[in-house]
Backbone as ProteinMPNN parsed JSONL, in Angstrom:
{"seq_chain_A": "MNELSTPYQDAQRAGQHAVRTAILDHAIDLLVTEGPAALTMRRIATGIGASTKVLYTMFGGKEGLADALYREGFARLRRAQQQVPRAADPLTALNDLGAAYRAHALAEPAYYRVMFEQAVPGYRPGPEALAAADHAFDASVTAVRACIDAGVFAPGDAHEISKLLWAAAHGAVSLELAGHFPPPTAAGRFDALMAAVGQAFLAEPTHGQGHRA", "coords_chain_A": {"N_chain_A": [[11.75, 13.631, -15.651], [9.276, 11.808, -14.052], [6.638, 12.942, -11.934], [5.903, 11.819, -8.639], [3.116, 9.718, -8.158], [-0.089, 10.28, -6.622], [-1.731, 8.711, -3.761], [-4.419, 8.53, -4.439], [-4.376, 8.614, -7.255], [-2.962, 6.285, -7.779], [-4.801, 4.421, -6.798], [-6.932, 4.898, -8.508], [-6.093, 3.735, -10.883], [-6.372, 1.12, -10.266], [-9.061, 0.76, -10.008], [-12.538, 1.463, -9.078], [-13.253, 0.297, -6.615], [-10.799, 0.126, -5.325], [-10.246, 2.828, -5.008], [-12.215, 3.58, -3.186], [-11.408, 2.015, -0.989], [-8.882, 3.104, -0.476], [-9.572, 5.673, 0.375], [-11.098, 5.124, 2.694], [-9.205, 3.768, 4.262], [-7.319, 5.783, 4.67], [-8.879, 7.582, 6.079], [-9.353, 6.111, 8.421], [-6.729, 5.987, 9.377], [-6.275, 8.712, 9.97], [-8.172, 9.047, 11.976], [-7.146, 7.425, 13.989], [-4.551, 8.47, 14.461], [-4.874, 11.232, 14.87], [-7.34, 11.737, 15.957], [-10.984, 12.199, 16.171], [-11.594, 14.824, 15.37], [-9.999, 15.384, 13.243], [-11.163, 14.126, 11.175], [-12.228, 15.15, 8.561], [-13.709, 16.001, 5.411], [-12.073, 17.517, 3.786], [-9.483, 17.182, 4.917], [-9.089, 14.453, 4.521], [-9.277, 14.236, 1.728], [-7.105, 15.849, 0.929], [-5.033, 14.353, 2.005], [-4.914, 12.045, 0.413], [-4.597, 13.044, -2.061], [-6.786, 13.839, -3.642], [-9.787, 15.487, -4.859], [-12.222, 17.232, -2.855], [-14.67, 16.891, -3.97], [-14.699, 14.343, -5.054], [-14.915, 12.756, -2.744], [-17.355, 13.653, -1.676], [-19.061, 12.927, -3.712], [-18.85, 10.175, -3.594], [-19.51, 9.466, -0.939], [-21.319, 11.301, 0.085], [-21.079, 12.954, 2.318], [-19.857, 13.682, 5.67], [-21.324, 12.079, 7.442], [-22.1, 9.985, 5.776], [-19.588, 8.996, 5.198], [-18.758, 8.083, 7.73], [-20.647, 6.072, 8.057], [-19.86, 4.39, 6.005], [-17.342, 3.599, 6.943], [-18.108, 2.157, 9.206], [-19.618, 0.065, 8.026], [-17.627, -1.046, 6.421], [-15.865, -2.054, 8.318], [-17.353, -4.225, 9.365], [-17.69, -5.672, 7.022], [-15.092, -6.485, 6.497], [-14.675, -8.084, 8.739], [-16.55, -10.085, 8.209], [-15.433, -11.227, 5.892], [-13.082, -12.215, 6.987], [-14.11, -14.169, 8.696], [-15.307, -15.872, 6.842], [-13.097, -16.892, 5.585], [-11.947, -18.703, 7.264], [-10.699, -21.938, 7.58], [-12.83, -24.757, 7.326], [-13.265, -26.939, 9.869], [-13.744, -30.471, 10.306], [-14.999, -31.388, 12.615], [-17.756, -30.088, 14.296], [-17.746, -28.473, 16.665], [-15.091, -27.737, 16.921], [-14.895, -26.241, 14.596], [-16.537, -24.085, 15.252], [-15.123, -23.036, 17.426], [-12.831, -22.216, 16.08], [-13.786, -20.083, 14.581], [-14.32, -18.282, 16.627], [-11.721, -17.79, 17.526], [-10.73, -16.582, 15.258], [-12.23, -14.266, 15.201], [-11.21, -12.868, 17.4], [-8.516, -12.597, 16.554], [-8.831, -11.037, 14.273], [-9.882, -8.664, 15.332], [-7.707, -7.777, 16.842], [-5.932, -7.329, 14.802], [-7.121, -5.296, 13.35], [-7.69, -2.912, 14.997], [-8.569, -0.235, 14.857], [-10.778, -0.159, 13.111], [-12.374, -1.84, 14.627], [-12.977, -0.234, 16.803], [-14.503, 1.74, 15.598], [-16.675, 0.205, 14.863], [-17.725, -0.675, 17.323], [-17.293, 1.094, 19.459], [-18.163, 3.683, 19.146], [-16.436, 5.516, 17.846], [-16.553, 7.606, 16.081], [-17.822, 10.538, 16.811], [-21.276, 11.256, 17.292], [-22.181, 9.662, 15.233], [-24.548, 7.184, 14.549], [-25.401, 3.958, 13.769], [-27.835, 3.147, 11.283], [-30.895, 1.238, 10.614], [-30.345, -0.3, 8.243], [-27.535, -0.397, 8.188], [-27.072, -1.735, 10.59], [-28.266, -4.178, 9.997], [-26.566, -5.062, 7.976], [-24.272, -5.355, 9.498], [-25.043, -7.461, 11.132], [-25.007, -9.589, 9.368], [-22.356, -10.193, 9.225], [-21.926, -12.191, 10.951], [-22.921, -14.503, 9.949], [-21.507, -16.858, 9.369], [-20.891, -17.763, 11.902], [-23.445, -18.306, 12.951], [-24.183, -20.393, 11.255], [-22.248, -22.269, 12.012], [-22.939, -22.74, 14.687], [-25.458, -23.819, 14.291], [-24.705, -26.187, 13.045], [-23.482, -27.482, 15.173], [-25.711, -27.941, 16.771], [-27.239, -29.591, 15.091], [-25.559, -31.784, 14.986], [-25.809, -32.796, 17.47], [-24.101, -31.934, 19.417], [-24.567, -29.506, 20.659], [-27.417, -28.698, 22.643], [-30.852, -28.637, 21.452], [-31.85, -25.504, 20.105], [-32.065, -21.932, 19.507], [-30.15, -21.047, 16.924], [-29.263, -18.561, 16.031], [-29.63, -16.898, 18.265], [-27.95, -18.143, 20.142], [-25.516, -17.757, 18.881], [-25.349, -14.974, 19.089], [-25.004, -14.678, 21.863], [-22.563, -15.946, 22.277], [-21.002, -14.221, 20.782], [-21.267, -11.906, 22.342], [-19.805, -12.637, 24.594], [-17.241, -13.057, 23.46], [-16.747, -10.503, 22.457], [-16.637, -8.972, 24.806], [-14.298, -9.955, 26.083], [-12.346, -9.397, 24.137], [-12.544, -6.607, 23.916], [-11.663, -5.787, 26.447], [-9.067, -6.692, 26.256], [-8.042, -5.101, 24.147], [-8.185, -2.657, 25.385], [-6.175, -2.853, 27.177], [-6.524, -4.108, 29.601], [-6.422, -6.843, 29.738], [-3.489, -8.166, 29.536], [-0.961, -9.21, 27.107], [0.353, -11.71, 28.062], [-1.723, -13.06, 29.353], [-4.095, -12.787, 27.954], [-4.976, -14.48, 25.764], [-5.421, -16.96, 27.034], [-7.425, -16.264, 28.864], [-9.453, -15.511, 27.112], [-10.021, -17.982, 25.84], [-10.82, -19.477, 28.08], [-13.114, -18.112, 28.911], [-14.812, -18.403, 26.648], [-15.087, -21.156, 26.654], [-16.43, -21.54, 29.067], [-18.866, -20.218, 28.612], [-19.773, -21.685, 26.438], [-20.325, -24.133, 27.653], [-22.904, -23.937, 28.608], [-24.544, -24.553, 26.505], [-24.069, -27.11, 25.652], [-25.133, -30.391, 24.778], [-24.759, -32.413, 26.593], [-23.672, -31.309, 29.326], [-20.381, -30.858, 30.595], [-18.007, -31.335, 33.25], [-15.097, -29.886, 34.317], [-13.728, -30.745, 32.06], [-12.085, -30.589, 28.854], [-13.625, -29.179, 26.909], [-14.338, -26.669, 24.496], [-15.922, -23.666, 23.346]], "CA_chain_A": [[11.452, 12.737, -14.529], [7.859, 11.866, -13.715], [6.3, 13.2, -10.543], [5.312, 10.688, -7.932], [1.661, 9.753, -8.188], [-0.741, 10.33, -5.317], [-2.468, 7.476, -3.449], [-5.672, 8.532, -5.195], [-4.083, 8.25, -8.638], [-2.63, 4.853, -7.774], [-6.039, 3.672, -6.605], [-7.738, 5.044, -9.72], [-5.631, 2.761, -11.881], [-6.824, -0.213, -9.85], [-10.515, 0.677, -10.095], [-13.37, 2.201, -8.117], [-13.191, -0.329, -5.29], [-9.517, 0.52, -4.735], [-10.384, 4.23, -4.612], [-13.005, 3.591, -1.946], [-10.569, 1.45, 0.068], [-7.835, 4.083, -0.162], [-10.196, 6.757, 1.145], [-11.463, 4.627, 4.015], [-7.985, 3.468, 5.014], [-6.718, 7.05, 5.105], [-9.763, 8.119, 7.114], [-9.069, 5.359, 9.64], [-5.421, 6.433, 9.863], [-6.463, 10.021, 10.583], [-8.94, 8.858, 13.204], [-6.262, 6.831, 14.993], [-3.389, 9.298, 14.772], [-5.184, 12.612, 15.243], [-8.624, 11.835, 16.625], [-12.149, 12.448, 15.319], [-11.633, 16.196, 14.844], [-9.26, 15.411, 11.979], [-11.912, 13.377, 10.176], [-12.985, 16.055, 7.701], [-13.595, 15.641, 4.003], [-10.919, 18.219, 3.225], [-8.246, 16.536, 5.359], [-8.967, 13.145, 3.868], [-8.998, 14.472, 0.31], [-5.733, 16.339, 0.818], [-4.124, 13.272, 2.352], [-4.75, 11.052, -0.659], [-4.381, 13.736, -3.327], [-8.024, 13.9, -4.42], [-10.621, 16.65, -4.572], [-13.322, 16.923, -1.936], [-15.812, 16.492, -4.792], [-14.649, 12.879, -5.161], [-15.427, 12.182, -1.501], [-18.781, 13.965, -1.542], [-19.773, 12.113, -4.697], [-18.831, 8.77, -3.187], [-20.076, 9.217, 0.393], [-22.381, 12.251, 0.388], [-20.742, 13.829, 3.424], [-19.177, 13.019, 6.783], [-22.187, 11.014, 7.964], [-21.976, 8.865, 4.85], [-18.251, 8.428, 5.371], [-18.78, 7.318, 8.976], [-21.434, 4.871, 7.794], [-19.023, 3.522, 5.174], [-16.32, 3.024, 7.82], [-18.804, 1.155, 10.024], [-19.939, -1.088, 7.178], [-16.374, -1.653, 5.982], [-15.361, -2.855, 9.423], [-18.083, -5.492, 9.43], [-17.409, -6.419, 5.794], [-13.788, -7.131, 6.693], [-14.878, -9.162, 9.703], [-17.247, -11.176, 7.529], [-14.464, -11.911, 5.026], [-12.171, -12.973, 7.855], [-14.844, -15.353, 9.158], [-15.521, -16.763, 5.706], [-11.822, -17.467, 5.163], [-11.493, -19.698, 8.235], [-10.911, -23.316, 7.086], [-13.885, -25.433, 8.066], [-12.886, -28.214, 10.462], [-14.797, -31.488, 10.201], [-15.716, -31.411, 13.893], [-18.507, -28.824, 14.361], [-17.354, -27.636, 17.795], [-13.797, -27.172, 16.538], [-15.163, -25.205, 13.593], [-17.064, -22.923, 15.966], [-14.012, -22.47, 18.182], [-11.932, -21.556, 15.133], [-14.386, -18.796, 14.25], [-14.094, -17.413, 17.773], [-10.315, -17.391, 17.498], [-10.573, -15.664, 14.125], [-12.822, -12.989, 15.619], [-10.22, -12.181, 18.25], [-7.343, -12.256, 15.743], [-9.186, -9.935, 13.377], [-10.009, -7.45, 16.144], [-6.36, -7.342, 17.197], [-5.267, -6.878, 13.577], [-7.8, -4.093, 12.843], [-8.304, -2.283, 16.177], [-9.225, 1.037, 14.539], [-12.116, -0.488, 12.615], [-13.122, -2.41, 15.752], [-13.492, 0.868, 17.624], [-15.595, 2.372, 14.846], [-17.797, -0.72, 14.881], [-18.284, -0.979, 18.637], [-16.992, 2.042, 20.526], [-18.611, 5.026, 18.759], [-15.214, 6.299, 17.66], [-16.907, 8.811, 15.33], [-18.883, 11.168, 17.618], [-22.504, 11.638, 16.613], [-22.659, 8.656, 14.27], [-25.272, 6.024, 15.047], [-25.818, 3.164, 12.604], [-29.258, 2.988, 11.048], [-31.344, -0.153, 10.474], [-29.659, -1.002, 7.158], [-26.158, -0.648, 8.606], [-27.122, -2.772, 11.626], [-28.554, -5.443, 9.326], [-25.325, -5.459, 7.312], [-23.372, -5.812, 10.55], [-25.512, -8.764, 11.594], [-24.607, -10.605, 8.383], [-20.958, -10.549, 9.439], [-21.89, -13.361, 11.82], [-23.607, -15.625, 9.303], [-20.696, -18.074, 9.507], [-21.035, -18.221, 13.279], [-24.777, -18.906, 13.08], [-24.114, -21.68, 10.552], [-21.444, -23.186, 12.819], [-23.747, -23.11, 15.85], [-26.501, -24.727, 13.803], [-24.06, -27.48, 12.798], [-23.301, -28.098, 16.49], [-27.033, -28.416, 17.193], [-27.622, -30.711, 14.225], [-24.697, -32.935, 15.297], [-26.094, -33.232, 18.83], [-23.104, -31.404, 20.351], [-25.354, -28.54, 21.425], [-28.83, -29.02, 22.807], [-31.682, -27.873, 20.526], [-32.019, -24.105, 20.485], [-32.053, -20.921, 18.453], [-28.75, -20.877, 16.543], [-28.953, -17.136, 15.934], [-29.531, -16.363, 19.624], [-26.735, -18.693, 20.753], [-24.401, -17.05, 18.25], [-25.294, -13.638, 19.681], [-24.468, -14.766, 23.216], [-21.137, -16.236, 22.132], [-20.403, -12.976, 20.323], [-21.198, -11.002, 23.487], [-18.678, -13.069, 25.421], [-16.007, -12.784, 22.727], [-16.58, -9.055, 22.386], [-16.217, -8.483, 26.111], [-12.892, -10.304, 26.317], [-11.503, -8.683, 23.175], [-12.554, -5.187, 24.265], [-10.779, -5.628, 27.597], [-7.695, -6.871, 25.773], [-7.658, -3.918, 23.38], [-8.055, -1.545, 26.323], [-4.996, -3.078, 28.001], [-6.846, -4.736, 30.878], [-5.949, -8.22, 29.614], [-2.199, -8.058, 28.856], [-0.633, -10.35, 26.223], [0.627, -13.03, 28.658], [-2.916, -13.713, 29.897], [-5.292, -12.515, 27.154], [-5.438, -15.638, 24.996], [-5.95, -17.959, 27.961], [-8.695, -15.78, 29.408], [-10.433, -15.592, 26.038], [-10.406, -19.387, 25.689], [-11.549, -19.924, 29.28], [-14.449, -17.501, 28.893], [-15.619, -19.03, 25.607], [-15.396, -22.521, 27.106], [-17.433, -21.449, 30.134], [-20.152, -19.879, 27.992], [-20.184, -22.812, 25.609], [-20.845, -25.213, 28.496], [-24.353, -23.764, 28.804], [-25.3, -25.012, 25.342], [-23.757, -28.488, 25.325], [-26.225, -31.345, 24.984], [-24.421, -33.087, 27.833], [-22.666, -30.466, 29.985], [-19.281, -31.57, 31.239], [-17.4, -30.613, 34.377], [-13.672, -30.085, 34.427], [-13.153, -31.315, 30.858], [-11.477, -29.597, 27.974], [-14.475, -28.679, 25.828], [-14.334, -25.239, 24.252], [-16.951, -23.216, 22.406]], "C_chain_A": [[9.986, 12.905, -14.108], [7.663, 12.144, -12.231], [5.694, 11.949, -9.927], [3.795, 10.826, -7.961], [1.119, 9.774, -6.766], [-1.409, 8.985, -5.029], [-3.776, 7.386, -4.227], [-5.439, 8.107, -6.636], [-3.72, 6.772, -8.748], [-3.894, 4.01, -7.679], [-6.917, 3.74, -7.852], [-7.37, 4.007, -10.766], [-6.108, 1.352, -11.546], [-8.336, -0.357, -9.862], [-11.229, 1.362, -8.948], [-13.304, 1.607, -6.716], [-11.9, 0.065, -4.579], [-9.556, 1.973, -4.266], [-11.122, 4.307, -3.274], [-12.156, 3.082, -0.777], [-9.49, 2.432, 0.495], [-8.381, 5.215, 0.692], [-10.497, 6.294, 2.567], [-10.225, 4.334, 4.862], [-7.315, 4.745, 5.503], [-7.568, 7.693, 6.202], [-9.511, 7.425, 8.449], [-7.732, 5.796, 10.233], [-5.525, 7.789, 10.567], [-7.171, 9.893, 11.932], [-8.043, 8.343, 14.323], [-5.173, 7.802, 15.43], [-3.737, 10.683, 15.305], [-6.536, 12.797, 15.929], [-9.751, 12.249, 15.689], [-12.212, 13.854, 14.731], [-10.935, 16.298, 13.491], [-10.04, 14.76, 10.84], [-12.832, 14.314, 9.389], [-12.76, 15.651, 6.245], [-12.359, 16.297, 3.377], [-9.608, 17.547, 3.624], [-8.029, 15.206, 4.662], [-8.596, 13.324, 2.401], [-7.559, 14.935, 0.1], [-4.737, 15.21, 1.048], [-3.905, 12.259, 1.246], [-4.556, 11.703, -2.026], [-5.592, 13.775, -4.226], [-8.748, 15.206, -4.111], [-11.714, 16.25, -3.592], [-14.554, 16.468, -2.711], [-15.871, 14.974, -4.935], [-15.276, 12.247, -3.926], [-16.923, 12.437, -1.347], [-19.613, 13.14, -2.523], [-19.905, 10.671, -4.223], [-19.6, 8.517, -1.891], [-21.187, 10.188, 0.8], [-22.074, 13.228, 1.497], [-20.118, 13.029, 4.548], [-20.005, 11.877, 7.366], [-22.108, 9.77, 7.09], [-20.631, 8.193, 4.96], [-18.196, 7.576, 6.634], [-19.543, 6.007, 8.79], [-20.624, 3.876, 6.97], [-17.93, 2.856, 6.005], [-16.919, 1.911, 8.678], [-19.067, -0.113, 9.215], [-18.677, -1.814, 6.726], [-15.778, -2.52, 7.081], [-16.038, -4.213, 9.494], [-17.878, -6.33, 8.166], [-16.075, -7.153, 5.912], [-13.888, -8.275, 7.688], [-15.552, -10.353, 9.036], [-16.294, -11.947, 6.621], [-13.498, -12.758, 5.851], [-12.829, -14.253, 8.347], [-15.021, -16.37, 8.034], [-14.241, -17.477, 5.28], [-11.269, -18.508, 6.13], [-11.744, -21.1, 7.668], [-11.924, -24.036, 7.957], [-13.409, -26.802, 8.563], [-14.055, -29.19, 10.358], [-15.635, -31.547, 11.476], [-16.439, -30.081, 14.085], [-18.096, -27.908, 15.508], [-15.993, -26.993, 17.533], [-13.986, -26.044, 15.537], [-15.675, -23.925, 14.258], [-15.96, -22.232, 16.771], [-13.063, -21.689, 17.279], [-12.472, -20.188, 14.716], [-14.203, -17.799, 15.393], [-12.661, -16.903, 17.808], [-10.061, -16.388, 16.384], [-11.149, -14.293, 14.45], [-11.814, -12.194, 16.448], [-9.022, -11.732, 17.413], [-7.632, -11.068, 14.835], [-9.301, -8.624, 14.148], [-8.632, -6.896, 16.507], [-5.613, -6.8, 15.985], [-5.843, -5.566, 13.058], [-8.468, -3.338, 14.001], [-9.023, -0.976, 15.872], [-10.642, 0.793, 14.021], [-12.972, -1.054, 13.739], [-13.732, -1.299, 16.599], [-14.609, 1.625, 16.911], [-16.852, 1.513, 14.932], [-18.5, -0.761, 16.235], [-18.141, 0.112, 19.693], [-17.337, 3.484, 20.167], [-17.427, 5.983, 18.607], [-15.461, 7.576, 16.858], [-18.075, 9.466, 16.066], [-20.097, 11.562, 16.77], [-23.029, 10.62, 15.632], [-23.354, 7.52, 15.001], [-25.75, 5.217, 13.845], [-27.327, 3.043, 12.507], [-29.615, 1.524, 10.864], [-30.601, -0.93, 9.394], [-28.228, -1.337, 7.539], [-26.118, -1.745, 9.671], [-27.409, -4.142, 11.019], [-27.314, -5.967, 8.62], [-24.322, -5.991, 8.332], [-23.755, -7.213, 11.016], [-25.07, -9.884, 10.657], [-23.143, -11.007, 8.532], [-20.841, -11.829, 10.254], [-22.65, -14.555, 11.231], [-22.838, -16.929, 9.48], [-20.813, -18.644, 10.909], [-22.381, -18.898, 13.498], [-24.79, -20.282, 12.423], [-23.346, -22.709, 11.378], [-22.204, -23.644, 14.063], [-24.831, -24.105, 15.437], [-25.926, -26.119, 13.543], [-23.824, -28.221, 14.116], [-24.626, -28.657, 17.017], [-27.426, -29.655, 16.402], [-26.815, -31.971, 14.539], [-24.945, -33.469, 16.712], [-25.056, -32.794, 19.842], [-23.748, -30.362, 21.26], [-26.784, -29.049, 21.55], [-29.643, -28.199, 21.798], [-31.89, -26.444, 21.032], [-31.987, -23.205, 19.272], [-30.596, -20.602, 18.105], [-28.348, -19.41, 16.489], [-28.769, -16.531, 17.326], [-28.263, -16.866, 20.321], [-25.503, -17.991, 20.195], [-24.233, -15.657, 18.844], [-24.657, -13.667, 21.075], [-22.971, -15.077, 23.191], [-20.386, -14.986, 21.679], [-20.244, -12.003, 21.491], [-20.01, -11.349, 24.382], [-17.35, -12.731, 24.746], [-15.716, -11.289, 22.695], [-16.082, -8.483, 23.715], [-14.742, -8.742, 26.366], [-11.966, -9.51, 25.4], [-11.428, -7.202, 23.52], [-11.638, -4.91, 25.455], [-9.317, -5.787, 27.189], [-7.214, -5.638, 25.021], [-7.441, -2.71, 24.292], [-6.872, -1.712, 27.268], [-5.26, -3.745, 29.333], [-6.462, -6.21, 30.907], [-4.63, -8.175, 28.85], [-1.875, -9.319, 28.067], [-0.357, -11.677, 26.923], [-0.623, -13.784, 29.111], [-4.118, -13.662, 28.952], [-5.827, -13.748, 26.443], [-6.065, -16.689, 25.902], [-7.283, -17.539, 28.552], [-9.796, -15.838, 28.361], [-10.936, -17.034, 25.899], [-11.227, -19.874, 26.873], [-12.966, -19.372, 29.296], [-15.333, -18.185, 27.858], [-16.002, -20.457, 25.991], [-16.506, -22.491, 28.153], [-18.809, -21.136, 29.561], [-20.669, -21.053, 27.171], [-20.767, -23.968, 26.4], [-22.366, -25.145, 28.62], [-25.168, -24.363, 27.671], [-25.028, -26.462, 24.972], [-24.95, -29.406, 25.623], [-26.022, -32.12, 26.276], [-23.329, -32.285, 28.513], [-21.623, -31.279, 30.711], [-18.72, -30.702, 32.357], [-15.916, -30.952, 34.423], [-13.032, -30.724, 33.218], [-12.768, -30.217, 29.903], [-12.318, -29.129, 26.828], [-14.354, -27.168, 25.724], [-15.486, -24.912, 23.319], [-16.802, -21.734, 22.191]], "O_chain_A": [[9.528, 14.017, -13.845], [8.411, 11.654, -11.385], [5.062, 11.138, -10.605], [3.26, 11.924, -7.804], [1.786, 9.34, -5.827], [-1.632, 8.2, -5.95], [-4.195, 6.299, -4.626], [-6.216, 7.326, -7.185], [-4.121, 6.094, -9.694], [-4.044, 3.013, -8.385], [-7.569, 2.76, -8.212], [-8.238, 3.469, -11.453], [-6.231, 0.5, -12.426], [-8.852, -1.468, -9.741], [-10.609, 1.785, -7.973], [-13.299, 2.346, -5.732], [-11.903, 0.31, -3.372], [-8.964, 2.311, -3.241], [-10.701, 5.01, -2.356], [-12.188, 3.662, 0.308], [-9.212, 2.579, 1.685], [-7.722, 5.665, 1.629], [-10.185, 6.993, 3.531], [-10.211, 4.626, 6.058], [-6.801, 4.79, 6.621], [-7.033, 8.28, 7.142], [-9.462, 8.079, 9.491], [-7.611, 5.958, 11.447], [-4.936, 7.991, 11.629], [-6.805, 10.556, 12.903], [-8.165, 8.773, 15.47], [-4.901, 7.945, 16.622], [-2.986, 11.25, 16.099], [-6.843, 13.882, 16.424], [-9.502, 12.61, 14.539], [-12.831, 14.049, 13.685], [-11.237, 17.183, 12.691], [-9.631, 14.831, 9.681], [-14.053, 14.273, 9.535], [-11.748, 15.039, 5.904], [-11.687, 15.696, 2.54], [-8.724, 17.359, 2.789], [-6.912, 14.877, 4.263], [-7.706, 12.642, 1.892], [-6.876, 14.461, -0.808], [-3.717, 15.124, 0.364], [-2.827, 11.674, 1.146], [-4.373, 11.013, -3.028], [-5.455, 13.749, -5.449], [-8.357, 15.94, -3.203], [-12.087, 15.08, -3.505], [-15.391, 15.742, -2.175], [-16.953, 14.385, -4.938], [-16.073, 11.315, -4.036], [-17.671, 11.549, -0.938], [-20.723, 12.712, -2.207], [-20.936, 10.029, -4.424], [-20.261, 7.489, -1.748], [-21.917, 9.925, 1.756], [-22.751, 14.25, 1.61], [-19.874, 11.832, 4.4], [-19.464, 10.837, 7.74], [-22.055, 8.646, 7.59], [-20.524, 6.973, 4.835], [-17.65, 6.473, 6.616], [-19.135, 4.963, 9.301], [-20.69, 2.669, 7.202], [-17.623, 1.682, 5.8], [-16.311, 0.855, 8.854], [-18.776, -1.221, 9.664], [-18.652, -3.043, 6.655], [-15.248, -3.597, 6.809], [-15.374, -5.235, 9.664], [-17.889, -7.559, 8.229], [-15.945, -8.298, 5.48], [-13.259, -9.317, 7.506], [-15.169, -11.499, 9.27], [-16.335, -13.176, 6.58], [-13.144, -13.871, 5.465], [-12.187, -15.301, 8.41], [-14.901, -17.576, 8.248], [-14.299, -18.55, 4.679], [-10.242, -19.128, 5.854], [-12.877, -21.422, 7.31], [-11.881, -23.935, 9.184], [-13.178, -27.711, 7.766], [-15.215, -28.779, 10.327], [-16.85, -31.735, 11.414], [-15.794, -29.033, 14.043], [-18.095, -26.688, 15.346], [-15.773, -25.834, 17.885], [-13.318, -25.013, 15.618], [-15.292, -22.821, 13.873], [-15.872, -21.004, 16.797], [-12.554, -20.634, 17.66], [-11.703, -19.246, 14.521], [-13.961, -16.615, 15.158], [-12.417, -15.729, 18.086], [-9.272, -15.456, 16.545], [-10.611, -13.273, 14.02], [-11.599, -11.004, 16.219], [-8.563, -10.599, 17.554], [-6.783, -10.197, 14.65], [-8.86, -7.582, 13.663], [-8.42, -5.683, 16.48], [-4.763, -5.919, 16.116], [-5.139, -4.802, 12.398], [-9.684, -3.146, 13.988], [-9.99, -0.635, 16.554], [-11.588, 1.457, 14.443], [-14.171, -0.779, 13.8], [-14.869, -1.412, 17.057], [-15.55, 2.096, 17.549], [-17.96, 2.033, 15.06], [-19.724, -0.868, 16.297], [-18.809, 0.056, 20.726], [-16.855, 4.413, 20.815], [-17.413, 7.088, 19.151], [-14.677, 8.521, 16.939], [-19.208, 8.997, 15.956], [-19.96, 12.124, 15.683], [-24.19, 10.689, 15.229], [-22.815, 6.961, 15.957], [-26.445, 5.757, 12.984], [-28.014, 2.86, 13.512], [-28.744, 0.658, 10.946], [-30.258, -2.095, 9.599], [-27.751, -2.434, 7.252], [-25.226, -2.593, 9.653], [-26.864, -5.151, 11.468], [-27.033, -7.165, 8.653], [-23.609, -6.958, 8.066], [-22.887, -8.05, 11.264], [-24.791, -10.998, 11.102], [-22.733, -12.049, 8.021], [-19.796, -12.479, 10.257], [-22.978, -15.502, 11.946], [-23.434, -17.981, 9.712], [-20.833, -19.861, 11.091], [-22.458, -19.939, 14.15], [-25.347, -21.23, 12.976], [-23.733, -23.876, 11.443], [-22.119, -24.81, 14.448], [-25.091, -25.092, 16.126], [-26.595, -27.121, 13.795], [-23.95, -29.445, 14.173], [-24.654, -29.72, 17.636], [-27.888, -30.646, 16.969], [-27.31, -33.087, 14.383], [-24.36, -34.477, 17.107], [-25.1, -33.216, 20.997], [-23.509, -30.338, 22.467], [-27.29, -29.743, 20.668], [-29.166, -27.164, 21.332], [-32.081, -26.213, 22.226], [-31.892, -23.677, 18.139], [-29.89, -19.968, 18.89], [-27.229, -19.053, 16.856], [-27.852, -15.738, 17.541], [-27.584, -16.102, 21.008], [-24.568, -17.671, 20.93], [-23.111, -15.208, 19.075], [-23.869, -12.787, 21.423], [-22.205, -14.535, 23.987], [-19.273, -14.722, 22.134], [-19.209, -11.349, 21.619], [-19.302, -10.465, 24.865], [-16.446, -12.186, 25.378], [-14.576, -10.864, 22.883], [-15.209, -7.614, 23.738], [-14.018, -7.852, 26.812], [-10.928, -9.012, 25.835], [-10.358, -6.601, 23.427], [-10.919, -3.911, 25.467], [-8.439, -5.101, 27.713], [-6.093, -5.179, 25.239], [-6.613, -1.846, 24.003], [-6.59, -0.824, 28.072], [-4.335, -3.935, 30.122], [-6.205, -6.766, 31.975], [-4.647, -8.149, 27.619], [-2.448, -10.378, 28.324], [-0.799, -12.709, 26.42], [-0.595, -15.008, 29.239], [-5.069, -14.423, 29.133], [-7.023, -14.029, 26.517], [-7.115, -17.244, 25.581], [-8.177, -18.368, 28.721], [-10.938, -16.173, 28.673], [-12.143, -17.269, 25.848], [-12.21, -20.595, 26.702], [-13.909, -20.079, 29.652], [-16.482, -18.515, 28.151], [-17.105, -20.913, 25.692], [-17.413, -23.322, 28.127], [-19.806, -21.724, 29.978], [-21.857, -21.374, 27.206], [-21.608, -24.708, 25.89], [-23.033, -26.174, 28.723], [-26.352, -24.652, 27.845], [-25.68, -27.0, 24.077], [-25.673, -29.21, 26.599], [-26.983, -32.446, 26.972], [-22.15, -32.562, 28.292], [-21.94, -32.273, 31.365], [-18.938, -29.491, 32.396], [-15.522, -32.111, 34.548], [-11.903, -31.206, 33.311], [-13.088, -29.048, 30.121], [-11.757, -28.7, 25.819], [-14.278, -26.47, 26.735], [-15.968, -25.777, 22.587], [-17.569, -21.14, 21.433]]}, "name": "protein", "num_of_chains": 1, "seq": "MNELSTPYQDAQRAGQHAVRTAILDHAIDLLVTEGPAALTMRRIATGIGASTKVLYTMFGGKEGLADALYREGFARLRRAQQQVPRAADPLTALNDLGAAYRAHALAEPAYYRVMFEQAVPGYRPGPEALAAADHAFDASVTAVRACIDAGVFAPGDAHEISKLLWAAAHGAVSLELAGHFPPPTAAGRFDALMAAVGQAFLAEPTHGQGHRA"}
């Protein structure tokens, strides 16, 4: 009877990318269930059935692992944004990206905390990691630019507008994840906040109408 294979061995059969994903997913699980003190190379290696040499070779150390977790969080967010079907109406398309941002944060709260809440003590993203994070919002910048080009938004800096919309979305989502916006009210508050912020950029601001952004 064959012995059960380890998560590391299973991932090896699927390729190097699967190995990296298995390591990062186990690291995130440890961070959530046991806290940052459990995030050691030895604990992670033991958990997936690999040697610490594998982790050091791949990430260089704990700082490299934390950086990989940060980048992975934004890479997943970028994929989630890219997978949103593009509506023909530019404002609807932008709203859909906002909804996808919230849905992704709720689906991956551990990565969200690594990305935004300094869940790994002592880790601070460097310029390259911050640049990679910024690219996660390329779809949002493109959607804002489409709203400007269509005359829905007044002329402006699409990148800056995207940043402000992100700030609003992030605030609402963070409060929801922290339990301050409970499920019965969270979605409505998110939509109301995004609509209120979006009003500032409309080419013809409306009052009391159902525009969202």
